[in-house]
Structure formats: C-alpha cells, structure tokens
MARMAR-754614 format. One record per residue (C-alpha): z, y, x; residue in three letters. Coordinates in steps of 0.2 Angstrom, whole numbers. Example, Ala and Ser with C-alpha at 12.3 -4.5 7.8 and 13.67 -1.06 7.14 Angstrom:
BEGIN
+-------+-------+-------+--------+
|     Z |     Y |     X | residu |
+-------+-------+-------+--------+
|    39 |   -22 |    62 |    ALA |
|    36 |    -5 |    68 |    SER |
+-------+-------+-------+--------+
//
This chain:
BEGIN
+-------+-------+-------+--------+
|     Z |     Y |     X | residu |
+-------+-------+-------+--------+
|   646 |    47 |   603 |    MET |
|   654 |    42 |   619 |    SER |
|   666 |    58 |   624 |    GLN |
|   679 |    61 |   640 |    GLU |
|   696 |    66 |   637 |    ILE |
|   709 |    75 |   647 |    ILE |
|   725 |    64 |   651 |    VAL |
|   740 |    77 |   657 |    ILE |
|   750 |    66 |   669 |    SER |
|   763 |    73 |   682 |    LYS |
|   752 |    76 |   696 |    ASP |
|   739 |    81 |   690 |    GLU |
|   727 |    82 |   674 |    LYS |
|   712 |    66 |   673 |    VAL |
|   698 |    64 |   667 |    LYS |
|   696 |    46 |   658 |    LYS |
|   680 |    43 |   647 |    PHE |
|   681 |    35 |   631 |    VAL |
|   665 |    21 |   623 |    PRO |
|   660 |    24 |   611 |    THR |
|   652 |    11 |   602 |    VAL |
|   644 |    11 |   582 |    GLU |
|   632 |     2 |   572 |    THR |
|   617 |     8 |   561 |    PRO |
|   625 |     6 |   544 |    LEU |
|   644 |    13 |   549 |    ARG |
|   645 |    28 |   559 |    ARG |
|   640 |    40 |   545 |    HIS |
|   663 |    41 |   544 |    VAL |
|   673 |    57 |   538 |    GLN |
|   680 |    64 |   554 |    LYS |
|   696 |    73 |   554 |    VAL |
|   697 |    86 |   568 |    PRO |
|   698 |    82 |   585 |    GLU |
|   710 |    96 |   587 |    ILE |
|   724 |    84 |   573 |    ALA |
|   726 |    75 |   590 |    TYR |
|   737 |    83 |   597 |    LYS |
|   750 |    82 |   589 |    CYS |
|   763 |    72 |   595 |    SER |
|   761 |    57 |   579 |    GLY |
|   773 |    47 |   571 |    ILE |
|   778 |    31 |   575 |    ASN |
|   780 |    22 |   564 |    ILE |
|   781 |     0 |   564 |    LYS |
|   771 |     2 |   579 |    GLY |
|   759 |    11 |   575 |    ARG |
|   758 |    30 |   582 |    ARG |
|   751 |    42 |   565 |    ILE |
|   743 |    57 |   570 |    LYS |
|   731 |    59 |   555 |    SER |
|   732 |    56 |   536 |    LEU |
|   718 |    56 |   527 |    VAL |
|   721 |    61 |   506 |    PHE |
|   712 |    52 |   498 |    SER |
|   711 |    39 |   480 |    THR |
|   690 |    39 |   482 |    ASP |
|   693 |    20 |   490 |    VAL |
|   672 |    24 |   498 |    ALA |
|   680 |    41 |   508 |    ILE |
|   697 |    28 |   511 |    ILE |
|   686 |    14 |   518 |    ARG |
|   674 |    26 |   530 |    ASN |
|   686 |    37 |   538 |    ASN |
|   690 |    40 |   554 |    ASN |
|   709 |    48 |   552 |    ALA |
|   727 |    34 |   557 |    ASP |
|   732 |    33 |   538 |    ALA |
|   728 |    36 |   522 |    VAL |
|   741 |    45 |   508 |    ILE |
|   736 |    42 |   491 |    ALA |
|   746 |    56 |   481 |    VAL |
|   737 |    59 |   463 |    TYR |
|   743 |    69 |   448 |    PRO |
|   741 |    55 |   435 |    PHE |
|   758 |    41 |   433 |    THR |
|   756 |    28 |   444 |    PRO |
|   751 |    14 |   440 |    GLU |
|   751 |    -3 |   454 |    LEU |
|   732 |    -7 |   450 |    SER |
|   726 |     7 |   458 |    ILE |
|   740 |     5 |   472 |    THR |
|   734 |   -10 |   473 |    LYS |
|   714 |    -7 |   474 |    ALA |
|   718 |     7 |   489 |    ILE |
|   726 |    -4 |   502 |    LEU |
|   715 |   -17 |   497 |    ASP |
|   703 |    -6 |   504 |    VAL |
|   710 |     4 |   517 |    ALA |
|   707 |     0 |   535 |    PRO |
|   723 |     6 |   541 |    VAL |
|   743 |     8 |   535 |    PRO |
|   744 |    17 |   520 |    VAL |
|   759 |    27 |   509 |    PHE |
|   757 |    28 |   493 |    VAL |
|   763 |    42 |   479 |    GLY |
|   778 |    35 |   465 |    VAL |
|   782 |    51 |   457 |    GLY |
|   793 |    65 |   455 |    GLY |
|   784 |    76 |   442 |    GLY |
|   782 |    66 |   426 |    ILE |
|   788 |    48 |   434 |    THR |
|   807 |    49 |   438 |    SER |
|   823 |    35 |   437 |    GLY |
|   820 |    20 |   439 |    LYS |
|   803 |    17 |   435 |    ARG |
|   799 |    29 |   451 |    SER |
|   810 |    16 |   461 |    VAL |
|   802 |     0 |   453 |    GLU |
|   785 |     6 |   456 |    ILE |
|   791 |     9 |   476 |    ALA |
|   798 |    -7 |   476 |    PHE |
|   782 |   -14 |   470 |    GLN |
|   772 |    -6 |   482 |    ALA |
|   781 |   -12 |   496 |    GLU |
|   780 |   -30 |   490 |    LEU |
|   760 |   -27 |   492 |    HIS |
|   759 |   -19 |   508 |    GLY |
|   760 |     0 |   507 |    ALA |
|   770 |     6 |   523 |    PHE |
|   775 |    22 |   516 |    GLY |
|   781 |    29 |   499 |    VAL |
|   778 |    46 |   495 |    VAL |
|   789 |    54 |   480 |    VAL |
|   783 |    76 |   477 |    ASN |
|   794 |    88 |   475 |    ALA |
|   805 |    89 |   460 |    PRO |
|   809 |    72 |   462 |    MET |
|   830 |    70 |   462 |    THR |
|   839 |    67 |   477 |    ASN |
|   849 |    56 |   469 |    GLU |
|   834 |    44 |   467 |    VAL |
|   828 |    49 |   483 |    ILE |
|   844 |    40 |   486 |    LYS |
|   845 |    26 |   476 |    ASP |
|   824 |    23 |   483 |    MET |
|   830 |    26 |   495 |    ALA |
|   842 |    10 |   499 |    GLU |
|   834 |    -1 |   488 |    TYR |
|   817 |    -5 |   498 |    ILE |
|   814 |    -6 |   517 |    ASP |
|   798 |     9 |   521 |    ILE |
|   802 |    26 |   525 |    PRO |
|   803 |    38 |   508 |    VAL |
|   790 |    53 |   512 |    VAL |
|   800 |    66 |   507 |    ALA |
|   787 |    80 |   502 |    THR |
|   795 |   100 |   503 |    VAL |
|   782 |   114 |   492 |    ALA |
|   793 |   125 |   493 |    SER |
|   806 |   134 |   507 |    LEU |
|   816 |   133 |   491 |    ASN |
|   819 |   116 |   489 |    ASP |
|   832 |   106 |   496 |    ASP |
|   826 |   100 |   511 |    ILE |
|   844 |    97 |   519 |    GLU |
|   849 |    84 |   503 |    GLY |
|   833 |    76 |   502 |    LYS |
|   834 |    68 |   523 |    ILE |
|   855 |    65 |   518 |    ASN |
|   850 |    57 |   504 |    ALA |
|   835 |    45 |   514 |    GLY |
|   820 |    54 |   514 |    ALA |
|   815 |    43 |   532 |    LYS |
|   799 |    60 |   531 |    ILE |
|   794 |    75 |   527 |    LEU |
|   777 |    79 |   519 |    ASN |
|   777 |    99 |   522 |    VAL |
|   764 |   105 |   506 |    ALA |
|   762 |   123 |   507 |    GLY |
|   747 |   129 |   501 |    GLY |
|   741 |   143 |   514 |    LYS |
|   760 |   145 |   518 |    ASP |
|   760 |   127 |   526 |    THR |
|   765 |   133 |   546 |    ALA |
|   776 |   145 |   541 |    ASN |
|   785 |   133 |   532 |    MET |
|   786 |   120 |   547 |    VAL |
|   791 |   135 |   556 |    LYS |
|   806 |   139 |   546 |    GLU |
|   811 |   120 |   544 |    ILE |
|   811 |   117 |   561 |    ARG |
|   823 |   128 |   563 |    LYS |
|   830 |   122 |   550 |    ARG |
|   834 |   103 |   555 |    ILE |
|   830 |   104 |   572 |    GLY |
|   812 |    98 |   582 |    ASN |
|   817 |    78 |   580 |    GLU |
|   815 |    73 |   562 |    PHE |
|   795 |    70 |   557 |    PRO |
|   785 |    82 |   548 |    VAL |
|   770 |    79 |   539 |    ILE |
|   759 |    93 |   534 |    ALA |
|   744 |   101 |   527 |    THR |
|   732 |   105 |   537 |    SER |
|   721 |   117 |   529 |    GLY |
|   702 |   122 |   530 |    HIS |
|   701 |   130 |   549 |    THR |
|   701 |   124 |   565 |    LEU |
|   714 |   138 |   567 |    GLU |
|   723 |   135 |   552 |    HIS |
|   725 |   117 |   556 |    ILE |
|   732 |   123 |   577 |    GLU |
|   744 |   134 |   570 |    THR |
|   754 |   120 |   558 |    THR |
|   751 |   109 |   576 |    ILE |
|   759 |   122 |   588 |    ASN |
|   771 |   125 |   574 |    ALA |
|   779 |   108 |   573 |    GLY |
|   767 |    97 |   564 |    ALA |
|   770 |    78 |   570 |    ASN |
|   754 |    72 |   560 |    ALA |
|   741 |    79 |   549 |    ILE |
|   734 |    76 |   533 |    SER |
|   717 |    80 |   529 |    TYR |
|   705 |    84 |   517 |    THR |
|   690 |    76 |   515 |    PRO |
|   671 |    81 |   508 |    LYS |
|   669 |    72 |   492 |    THR |
|   659 |    55 |   486 |    SER |
|   648 |    69 |   476 |    PRO |
|   648 |    81 |   488 |    GLU |
|   642 |    72 |   503 |    ILE |
|   631 |    65 |   490 |    LEU |
|   624 |    81 |   488 |    GLU |
|   620 |    85 |   509 |    GLU |
|   613 |    67 |   508 |    ILE |
|   600 |    70 |   492 |    MET |
|   596 |    86 |   500 |    SER |
|   591 |    79 |   516 |    SER |
|   577 |    68 |   507 |    TYR |
|   571 |    82 |   497 |    ARG |
|   564 |    88 |   512 |    LEU |
|   555 |    74 |   521 |    LYS |
+-------+-------+-------+--------+
//
C-alpha cells in the first residue's frame, strides 16, 4: 500500500507521496512498526540503519523489511550458521560472536571469519571482557557491538576497549537504561536498543535516546498458525 510521509524542512512541513511496488508472491513480509523510523539511525559504511530484525530464522530474515539483521543465538557461534544467514539476508547482518560460554581468542577468530564472509558488524554478549573486546576491535575492521544488559555493566570500559556501538538489552527496563546511559556517555555515541512489544515502549525507548531499534518478529510457526487458521475458515 502506498503512503504519504511528512518531510520537515526549515520552512514548512511538506507531504511527499511514496509509491509502493509489490509482487503477488512476496508482499506477505514481516514489517517493522513504522514508529521505529522516528529513530535518527546509525550510519555504517554509507548505510543508514534505523531498524534491525532480531532473528536467526533464515525464512524470516529473507522476508522482512528491516534495515539490517542482528543474529545472536544462545549457542556457541558456528561459521556454518553465520554463512547461512549471510547467504540469505538481503540487508546488512550483525552476527553474534560470543561473550558468555564462548570468549577469548576463539571469539576473536570467529569475528574475523564473520568479517571475511561479509558481516557488517559483530555482536558480543554482556559478559565479554574488555580485554577481549580490545583484542577484537584491533584485529577486525568492522564494528564491535557491545551488549549492555544492566547499568552495572562496565559501559565506559566497553567503549574505551573499542566497542563502536552499544546494544542495550534490558528487557522492560530498556528505555530507562538508555536514558541513564545517555547521561553517562552523551548523545553522540551510537546506541541500538531492544524495542519491546508495544508501540508505546518503542516510542519511549526512541525518545530516551536510542539511535536504532532491534525488533523481534513473529516466529515462522506463529505466522503459519495464522495462515492455517484462515485456510480453515474457507
């Protein structure tokens, strides 16, 4: 469906019509809530990223309209998984390279391999030590995204070690965490934040200072359940 957007210039608000082109087979995609586009975005290698889909499901990754993918999963990172995601993703991918169970030199090497395969950035989990972040940042040429799960994390230490972006994942406290982090590090350092499950939560997180939002879509089984329910009504 086509839409109109409002572009704010110095003098006035100007409505611009945005034509939409869809195809019969590929119009059923997972869409990021439009409110996410109120973010300023983060400019990485010439691309402005405002929304990231949080998924490792290759079908979902292939069928969504987010600006990028953040692919973090609760297992030891494997290159085969990274490669599969990179092969199907039509947009930049930020891949998880450990931080909890997996760390040290192994994580650094995984990050390097992710870069060679085309990852836009690597994501380290909250427990990753600043020493490993430093080694990784010095070894690879793509951004290290450091996850922050609590205000007790060494946020400034992660930045000083070489993290180029913070990924704030505080559950229901994310918006408050972003607001407090902004007080500590200022308004210019790039911050991604988890979006929550309501439009109000997303907007609150953006207003708190998030530059980009990571959005968790419906799973393939959930989508399929909806489709099958509609078939049964026919």
